[in-house]
Structure formats: structure tokens, C-alpha cells
N, C-alpha and C positions, 0 to 999 in steps of 0.2 A: 439564681439570683440575678438581676440585673447587676453588672458591673462595668464601670468605666475606670480604666486606668491610663494615667498620664505621667510622661517622664520626658525630661529636659535631657535627652541622652548626652547631646553634645552642645557646646555653646551655640545658640542660635535654630538650633533644631527640637522639635517637639514631636513625640511618638505616642501616639493613641490608641487604646485597644478598648472593645466595648460587646459585651453580649446584650442581646435583647430578648428578655423573657415574657412571653405573652400568651394569651389565650391561642391555641393554635387555629381556630377558625375565624379570628379577627383578620380582615383582609387589610393589606399593605403594598406597597409598590417599593422596589428595591430604589438604591440611591439614584437621582436624577437631579435636575437643573428645577429647583423648587421658587426660584425667584429670578428675575433676567438682570435686573438694576437694583441693588446689586446683586452679582451672582451668587445666589446661595446655594450649595449642593447638599443633598441629603436623602435619605428615604422618608416615604410619605405614609403617615397613617391616612386610612381610609374611612375609620370610623369618628373621630375627633377632630380630625385634620391636624394639621402641623408634623412635625418630626421628632425623633428619639435622639438623632445627632445631625448636625449641619454643619457644613463650614462656609464661611463667606471666603470666595475666592480672592476677591481685593484687600479687604482688611487682614487676613490671614488669620483669622478667627474661627474657633472650634467651640460649639456649644452642645454639650450632652445631659440628659437627663434621667434619672432614676427614680421610682417611685421611692418614698422614704421609707415605706415598709410593704413587705410582700401583698400584692393584690389590694393595695391602697386604694381607696374610694375617689371618683371622679369628683372634681371640684364644680364651682360654677363656669370656670374657664378651663380651657384643655391645658395640661402640661407641655404637649407639642406644640401649641400655637406660642407658649411662651419661648420655647427653644426658638423657633424661625424668627419671633418679634426680636429678640436678643440678636440673633445671628446675622439681622440687616443692618445693625448699626455699623458707624465708621471704624468702630475698634474697639478693645476690651475695656478701655477706660469708659466709653459711652456707653456700652452694652452695661459695666457694672452700675453707673449713674442711675441708669434707666430703671435697674433692678431696684434702688433704693427710692424710685418715684413710684412703683406699682404698687398695687393691694396685693400682696401676695397671698394674704389669708382667701382669697377668691379662687385659688386652685387647689387640686388636690396635693395631700401631702407631697413634697419632692425633694430630691438632692439633685443639685444643678453643677455641672463643671462648665467654668469659663476658662480658655486657655488660647494662647497665642505662643509664639518661638520664644517669647521672653519671661511670659509670666502665667503663673497659675492661680487661678481664684476657685473658690467653692461657695455654694450659697444653698440655704434650706428655707423651708417655712413651717418646718416641725421640728419641737413645739412650737416655736417663735421664729419669726425672719433673723436669719443672720447670713452675713456676707463677710468673707475674709480672704485675704490673700496669703497663699500657701508659699512658706520658705522654702519646706523641702522639695527636692528635685523630682521626686515620684510622690503620686498619688493617687489612690483608690477610694472609690466611693460604691456604696452597694444600696440595699434597701433599709439598712438600719439607720438611726438617728445619726446624723453627720456627726455629733459631738460625742458618740459612744459606739463607733466602729466594732463590729464583729472580730473574731480573733480571724475568721478567715480574710476578711477585707484587709486587715492588718498585716495577714501573711503575704497576700497578694502585692501589697505596697512596698513590702521588703523584698521581695523576689525582682520586681520594676526597679527598685532602687539600687539592685546589686548589677543591674545591666548598664548602669550610667559608664559613659565612655565609650562605649560600643557604637560602631556605625548604626544608621537606620536601618539597613536591610538585616542586619543580625537582630536588633532590636524587635522589629515586626516579626520575624520569624520565630523568636522566641516568646513573644506575646501570643502569638499564633496556639503553642503548647498550653500557654496558662489557660486561656479561653477555653480548651477542649478538656480541662482536667474535670476528673467526676470524682477526686477523693472525697472522703467524708461525708458527711450527714448534711452538708450545707455546699455542695459542689457549685463550682461557676459554670459548668454545661449540664442543664437540666432537663430530664426527661421525664414527664408527668403524664397521667391522662388529663388530656385536652389543654395542658398547659406545659410551657417547656422554653428553651432556648430555640428561638425562631429564626435567627439570623446574626452576623457577626461583622464587624467592621475592624479594619485597621488602617491606620492613616499617620503618614510622617509629613511633617509640615517645616518650612524655614521660610524666611522672610521673602525669599524669591519667589515662593508659592509651594504648591502639594507637590512633594518628592514622589510619594507613592500612596496609592488610595487602593486597598485591598478589600474585598467584601465576598461573604459566604452567605449564600441565600438558604442555608440551613443550618441545622446544628453544626459547630465547628469541628466536632469529632467525626463526622460522618461527610461533610462537606468542604470540598475544595474551595479557599480562597482563590478569588479571580482579581487580577489588577484590571481596575477600572479606567477607562480613558475619560480624562475631564476636559472641560472645556478649557482654553487657554486662559491663565491666570492673568489678568489685568494688573499694571503696577498700583501699588499702595497710593492712596489718595493721602495726599499730606494738608 
């Protein structure tokens, strides 16, 4: 399953993990600077455009997306385009406001995560548009309907919540293990015929900027995470 996991591990620190599940022959590029002003950093999809996970380095804003069901059909507009559109906003509040203005029915079914070091929000358009602020310190979303998460997603959220209070390095190490998990009929790391987990991302973020950004360019069970060098984070705009 595509999975996004976010945890406010310490006050003012956000840790995030993501597996991207996709057709193995679908072309993509690893994380890079997608926009220069504002600086938005993330992977690039070369078919529909946009990204599955993007970080606004100025706003300290992270946006990630998954299909609302496995192999959900494309919509009139790209879910990845929506990620970049939201990530370029001046902050989480502006991104959430924009979500309320867009016609979300034009996009394929999606689950979305909006997060900064202080708040976590989730959104979906399946079956109807929904945007909500999450009060839990840990959140996980997958391909299930946002309102009825699977047992597997619930287990991942509980595992992430148990890491609260730990430093971001320890949390990212634990998240790497979660992303590589093959247990059960609905594993987080998938290996299928022509479809599976094609890459993974780990991010730690604070109000000062990105603390750490790790990327695995293949399945996390067999591919080492590499820490990426990001452009300098400009100060937040007020």
C-alpha cells in the first residue's frame, strides 16, 4: 500500500515517512527542487506531472498524497499536481484554505496529508470532500477511505505514536523499519508483478527548517536510505 506516516515526536518537530507504490515501469525522478520561488523540494512524476511528496522549504510545509484505493483511476486533474499546488502556498493555513476552494471532484480519489511542525491535517475527496485537523500526535493514511482506515493503517499509526518523545534520528530509524515491513496480507513494502513499492522517504522538520531528509530509490527492504543535501532553507515568511 502507499502509506504516509506523520508524528509530532517532540514539541516543534515533525517526523514523516512515506512509501510510494506504483507501476514499476512508470517513469519518475528522485527528490529535487521542483519550484524555485517558493523553494519546493520533492520527487517528480514524469507521466502526469507533480509529486507524491513535496516540502516547501520556506513555509516548513509538507504535502503528501496516496490513492484513496489501490490503483484508483486518474481524474481530470493530477493528484500529483495537487500536491505541488498546495505545497507552494505560504503556509498550512493557506494550503487548507485553498483545498476548500478547489473542485476536488476533478481529481482521482485521493487521501492527502498536510503538515508542519505544529499541526497535522488530512483531506480526501472519497467518497466526498473532507478536510480535518488531526488532534493525535501520530497519523497514518493509506489507500483505504480516510474515514474507515484498515487494520494495517491503524497498527502503523499506533506504532508511530509509541515513538513520541524520542529524538528525530531515532524516530526516522524506526520509521525505516516500518516502511520495510512485509508482514500480513497487506504489507507496507510490496513486491508484485509490475507493481510495488518503488521508493521511500523519511523527513524530519522543525520551524528552523529540514533537520534530515533520507531517500531510498527502491524498496526500503533492499535499498539503503541516503541522506540528501537540500538547498538552504530560507527564513519563514511572516
